[in-house]
N, C-alpha and C positions, 0 to 999 in steps of 0.2 A: 504494500500500500504506500502511495506517495502522499505525504502529509506536509502541507505548507501553511505557515501562519498567515493570517490575513493582515492587512495594513494596520488595523487597529491594535492587534496583538503585538505586532512588531514595534509599533510606537510605544506601547506599554512597556515592553522589554527595554527599549532604548531609554525611556524616561527613568526607569528604575536604575539602569546601569549608570546613567549620568548622575543621578542623585547620590548613589552609593559611592561612586568614584570620587565625589567631592567631599565625602563625609569622613575620610580617614578611618575606615573600618579597622585596619590593623591596630590602631591605638585603642579603639573601643573593645576589640577582642582581648587585648592584653589587660586592660582594666577589668573587664568582666572576669577573666581568669583569676585576678587578684581579689575578687569580691567587691569591686567598685562597679555598681550597676548603672551609675548616672549616665555615662556616655552611651551605653547600650540602650537605656530607656529613651534617650533623645532620638536615637536611630529608630527605635521601636515606634515612637510617635509619628515619625516621618513616614514610615512604612504604612502605618494605619491610615494616615491622611491620604496616602496614595491608593488606598482601598485594598491592600493586600489581604488583611484578615477578614474583611467583609466578603471575600470570595468564597468562604466556607460557611457563611451564615445565611439562612433563609431571609427573604425580604420581609417576612412577617415579624422578624426580630431585628430590624434595622440593618440588615445585610444587603449584599448585592445579589443574593441567590447563590445556589451551588453551581460554581463555574470551574470544573476541574481543569480544563485546558488552560484557562487564564491563570489558575493557581500554579500549574506546572511551569508556565512561562515566568511567573514571578519568582518561583523558588529556584529556577536555574540561575537567576540573577543574584538571589540571596546566597547561593552556594558559590557563585563566581567571586563574590566579595567577602565570603566567610563571615556573614552576619552572625553575631552571637545571640544566645537566648533560646528559649524553648519554642521556637517558631513552629516546628512540626507538631509539637505537643499541643500548642494552642489551637492549631487547625483541627487536630484529632478531637480535642475537647469540644470545639464548636460543632463539629459534625455529629458527635455523640449526643450532645444536648439538642441539636436540631432534629435528629432522628427520633429522640424521645418525645419531642413536641409533636411530631407527625404521627407517633404511635399512641397518642392520647395522654402524654405526661407533659403538658405545656409549662407547668410551674417552674422547674429548673431552667428551662430555656428562656422564659420571660424574665427571670431574675438575673441570669448571667450573660446571655448572648449579646445584648446591646453593648455591654462593657468590653467584650472581646472584639466585636466588630469595630468599635471606635478606638481601640488601643488603650483605653483607660485601665483595662485589666490584662494581666498576663497569666496564662494558665499552664499548668502541667498536668500530666495524666500518668497514673501508675497502676499496675496490677499488684495487689497486695500479696504478701507471702502466704503460701499454703492454701490458697483458695482457688478452686476451679471455677470457671464461668458457668452461669446458669444454663440449663438445658443441654449440657454437654457440648456447647459450641466453643470455638476458639475465641480468645480475647487478645487485645493489644498488649504490647509490652515495649519498654524502651530497648530491650534486646541487648543488654550490656554484658551478657555471658557468651563468650565467643564459641563455646563448644555445644550450644543448644542446637537441637535438630528437630525436624518434624517429619513424620511419615504418613502416607495415606492409610486410612483405616476406616472400615465400616461406611464407605461412601462419603466420608469427610476427610479433611486434612487435619489431623490431630496435632495441635501444638504440644510441646513438652510441658512437663509440670510447670505451672506458673512461677513457683519460687525459683526453679532452676533457670527459667528464661529471663526474669527481670531482677531477681534478687531482692524485690521489694524496694528498689531505689527509684526515685523520681529525678528527672533531669531539671536542674536549675530551680529546685523547689524553694531555695532561699530567696529567689528573685520573684517567684510567682505570688500573685495576689489571690489566685483561685487554684487550689490544689485538689484535684479530683482523684478518687481511687475507685476501682472496680473490683469486686470480689463476688463470690458465689451468692451473696445475699443481696447485692444491688450496687448502686452508685452512691458514693459517699463524698461529702465535702469534708476533706480530711483535716486534722489538726496540723499545726506547724511541723516542719521537718526536723530531723535530728541533725547531728554534725555533718558538715560537708566532707565528702571523700574525693580524692583526686582521681580523675579519669585519664585515659591515654591522651585525650584532648583536654588540656587544662581549662579551656573555656566551656567545656561541658561538665558542669559541676553536679555531682550526684549526692543525694541525701536519702536516708531511709525514712519511710513514712510509717508512723505507728498506726495501730488499730483505733477504732472509734471515730468520732466526728459526727456530722449530721447526715442522716440517711435522706438522700434526695429522691431516689426512685428504686423500686424493687420489682421483681418479676421477670418473666422471659423476655420482655421488650428490652431490658438492659443488655442482655446478651446479643440480641439482634442489632441494637444500636452500636454495641462495641465492635461487631464485625464490620459494620460500615465505616466506623472510625478507623479501624485497622487498615482498610483499603486506602482511605485518604492519607493516612499517615505514611504508608508505604509509597504512595504516589509522590507525596511531598519530599520524602527522603530520597527517592530516585532522582527527582528533579534537582534537589540540592547537590547530590553526588555528581550529577552531570556537570553542573556549574563549577564544582570544585575541580573536576578533572579538566575542564576547559581552561580554567585559570592556571592550573599546574602546567598544562601543555604550553600555553602562551608564554608563561614566565620562563620555561625551560628553553623554548625556541629562541627567545630573546637573549638568554644567557649564553647558550652555545654559539650564537652568532657573534658575541663580543669576546668570548674567551678564546685565546690562541694557544696553540701547541705546535712546536716545530715550525713556528713562523706563519702558521695558517689558522683560520678559525676552526674551532672544534666541529662546527656545524658542517664543514666540508668533508668530514670522514664518513665513509659509507656506512659503517656500523652505527654511527650516531643517527644518520638519516633513517636507517631501517627501524631503529628503536622508536624514534618519534613518529614515523609513519604507522607503526603498529598501534601506538597509543591513539593517534588520530582516528584510525579505522575503528578501533574499539568504541571510542566515544561517539563517532558518527553512526555506528550501528545501533548504539543505545538510544539515540535521539528519536527515531521513528517508533521504537517500542514504547518509549515514554509517552509520546503524544497519542499513539494509538490506544494505549491503556487509558489515557485520560478521556478519550472519546467513549470508550465502552464501560469503564470502571468495573469490568469483570474481575473478580479477585485473582483468578489465575493469570490474567494478562498483566494486572498490576504487579503481582509477585514476579513475573518474568521480567518486567521492566525494572523492578527494584534490584534484582540480583544482577542483571546485565549492566545497569548504570553504575552500581556500586563496585562491581568487579572491574569495570573499565576505569573508574576513578582510582581504585586501589593500584591497578597495574600502572597507570600513568604516574601515580605518586612514587612508586618504586623506581620507575625510569627517571623521573625528575630528580630523585635523591641521588641516584648513581651518576647522572650526567652533571649534576652540580658539584659532585665531589664532597670534600670534607665540610665546605661551608654549608651544605644542605642540612647537616646535622645540628647546627647551632640554633638555639632557641631565639637568639637575637635577630636572625635572618627571617624575613617574612615568609619564606617558603614553608617553614615549620608550621605555620598556622593552617595552611591548606593540607599539608602532608598528614598531620595528626587528625584533621577533620575527615579526610578520606578513610583513614583507618577506623575511626569511630563509627562513621555512617555505615560501614560495611556490615556491621552486625546490629545496627539500630532497627527496631521494629521488624525483626525477623532475620535470622542468620542466612547466609547463602544456601545452606542445606535446607532450611525450612522453606525458603522461597522457591527453590528448585522443586521440592516435593509438591508444593501447591501448584506450580506451573505444570508439572508432569501430570498431576491428578486431573487438572483441567483439560489437558489434551486427551486424556483417556476417558473423559466423561464422568470421572468419579469426583470431580471437584465440587466445591460448594456452589450453590446457585448465585447468580449475579445479585449484587447488593443494590 
């Protein structure tokens, strides 16, 4: 399938690119990693003014409606500029709340969605330790455990034990004003988080969420809403990863064009050209899968886009690190901001194994129905 963005979508991407390019996002990322959220919140407000978070909020709750293609366009730019914060988790929370509203639970949506759409609220979403989702369905997770897997079973794609998949940690819970938790009993407005733990990406700050809080919704509709939120979270993660990969590729191409060895640019070496060409092909192959998945929002197609984009970004990060040499390892060099982000996104909201299993189950007809 050939997918081309229309003029309005391209203009939206260009406007976000220009806005973020002028915002000095590397400084905001480093401040966020140190626990200073002020620069990141300024950036968050500007993104909200541009309508980014409203793309996952129904019009009935002061959003722009559910627009997955436009959301993918936006998140490619967020990844390209390494925007910090729980951007994916806020989208997932918005979709979950909106779906609950559509399923007859409008209270939480009316209460929380306008703030998410306007950027006044920052949300994160976590699956609590030791609880399976209701009705035997799978549920979302930040996916911070790299060895989690999923396998087809009984006509569904069964995610691993929730505690093994998420560890009960919420992303950037110390910065969130809305902390949502899903467990077998329902959806909770969780209490404040525990101490922050270090992630492979220092700007992705993890904190454990305790039990208790305010029960917002219960019943099988919570599991159904969680499945829909999972698909949107994976789509946003895939788009973010594609942007990260494109940024790494662009920076590496510029670097090897300037660096010389034996009196000639490193970029003139055939082996370097081949490595960069492989990275570009992988990223460009992921692009149509991403936007095709955004058009259908079929869980299997979203899972395929997620694993393809994240693996392409990770491979590009490895190539970028090797072609930069020793300077690529230094935390002071901006490359590290994208390199560690590519590594973290690879397992966020479903490991490669989990996403491959869901994609294969969809091809065989055993996957979950479209959300």
